[in-house]
N, C-alpha and C positions, 0 to 999 in steps of 0.2 A: 669568615664562615668556616674556613678550613681548620683554624685553631679550635673553634668550638666543636666541630664535628670530630676532630681528632681526640679532644678531651672526652667527649661523650663516648666515643668508641673505646677509649682506654678504661673509663669507668665501667662500661658494659663488660669488657673482658676481665676486669678485676673482681667481678661478682663471683665468689667461690661457691657456686650452687652445690656441687658434689660434697664439698667439705661441710657445708651447712646441713645438707640432708643427712649426712653421717651423724652430726651432732644431734639431730632430731631423733635418731635411733640410738642415741647414747654411745656412738662410736667416734673415736678420734682417729681420723684417717692417717694422721701423722705417725700412728703406732701400728698401722696395718701394712703388710707387705714391705714395699720399699720406702714407705713414708710419704709417698706422693699424694697430695690432697685432691686427687682427681677421680674420674668416674670409674676407672678400673678397680681401684682400691675400695670405692663405695660398693661396687658389685661384689667384691670379695667379702666385705664386712657385713653388708645388709641384704644381699640377694640381687637377683637379676632385675626385679622390678625397679628398685631404687637405682641400680646401676644404669639401666636404660634411661630413666628419668634424668640422671646426671649427664649422660652422653647427649641427650637431646637439648638440655638447657645449655650445656657448654658449647654445643654446636651453634645454637641460636644466638648466643651472645657474640659470636663472631660473624655470623651470617647477616643478621638484621641491620647492624649499623653500617656495614659495608654495602649491602644491597641498597639501603636507603640513600646512602651518599652518592651512588652512581647517578642518580637523577639530578643531583645538585652540583657536583664537582666533576670537572674534566681534567685530563692531563696529569701533570706531576703532583697536583694536590691530592690525588688518591693514594699516593705512596704512604704518607704518615697515617692516613685514616685506616688503610688496610692493615698496617702493621700494629696499630694501637691496641686492638683487642688481644693479640697474641702477647704483646708486651705487658698489657694489663694483667693477664692471667699469670705470666711468668714472674711478675714483680708486684703482686697484689698488695695494695696498702691495707687491705682488710686482714692480711696475714703478716703484717710488718715487713712487706717487701719480699716475702718468701712465698712464691706461688707454686704452681704445678708445672707439668711438662708440656702443656699446651697442645696436645694432639687433637682433641675434639674441636677446640676453638680454631685451630689451623684449618681443619676441614671446612669449618663454617666460613671462614674468611675467603678461602679459595672458591668455595661454592658461590658465594655472593659476588666475588670479583669476576668470575669467568662463567657464570651461569652453570655451575656444577662440572664443567668440562675438565678442568685441571684436577679438581678434587677426586673425580672418578678415575682419572689417569693415575693419580697418586695411590688410590686404593688398589688398583690393579697391580701397580709396581710393587707395593708392599706385600700383596698376596703372593706374587712370584718370589719375592725375597724370603718370605716365610718358608716356602718349599725348598729353596736353595739352601738356606741356613739349616734347615732340618736335616738335610743330607750331608752338608759340608761340615757342620759343627758336631763333632763326635765327642761331646762332653767337655769341649774346650771352653765354652762360654756358658755362663749362667743364663737363665731365662730372661732376667732383667737386662743383662748385657746384650743378649741377642736382640731383644726388643728395641733397645736403644740404637743398636747398629742398624736395624731394619728401618727405623724412623728417619735417621739422619741420612743413610745411604739412599733411601727412597726419595727424599727431598732433593738430594744431589742429582739423582737420575731424572727427576722432573725437569731439570734444566735441559736435558736432551729432548724431552717432549716439547718444551717451549720453543726450542730452536727448530725442531721439525715443523712446528705449526706456525712459525714466524710471528710470535706474539710481540706486542709493542714493548718499547723501552720501559714504560711504567710497570708492566707486569714483570719484566726482568728485575727491576729494582725491588719490587715486593718479594720476588722469589729470593733474591740475595739476602734481604732482611730476614725473611722467614727462616732461611737456612742457618744464618748466624744465631738467631734466637733458639732454634731447635738444637743446635750444637751446644749452646749454653745450658739449656734445660736438661740435656742428656750428657753433660760434660763428664760425669762420673763413669757412666757406661762407656763413653767414647774413650776415655783415658784408660779404663780397665782393658778394653779391647786392644788398644794400641800397645799396652804393656805386654799382653799375651802374644801379640803378633811379633813383637821384638824378641821375646824369649823363645 
């Protein structure tokens, strides 16, 4: 059952709704902004209505399979199921293994896994980081680089919240996997930030 649920969650995550909605509007999201086939570039290319639709659909493809699995699977079996939608979005077979940055689907997964608690904490952490980076970054980082730093640093700080709330080992493993996947999907931004810090 775990194998089938993981496979289903991966397929769910790999459905590139934002990219397909862009194509419906004759927009190739790979040529918009930073080339990410996600909801933000859909918003930029086709307006807020399509952007919001992309965000909701990307959220649901992470939320629904994880929430549904909670009633069927207990313990360590939830780890691959919870990570599968994020991995599916990051390595979508529908885009020949080249997916998106997996931000909305990450919120969906964590909303399903923790009944919105951790996803709300992550949102608050990211909002605080936006303010901090706005004042600390005086032209040093591009908007894309600052966004990538915000996403990755925010997930790292979620670990502090998990520790303070004494979450289970399963949740910690999902957090570690999520962090690794987000570092990968934001690797260019992280690397650019690192080079600027070194210089």
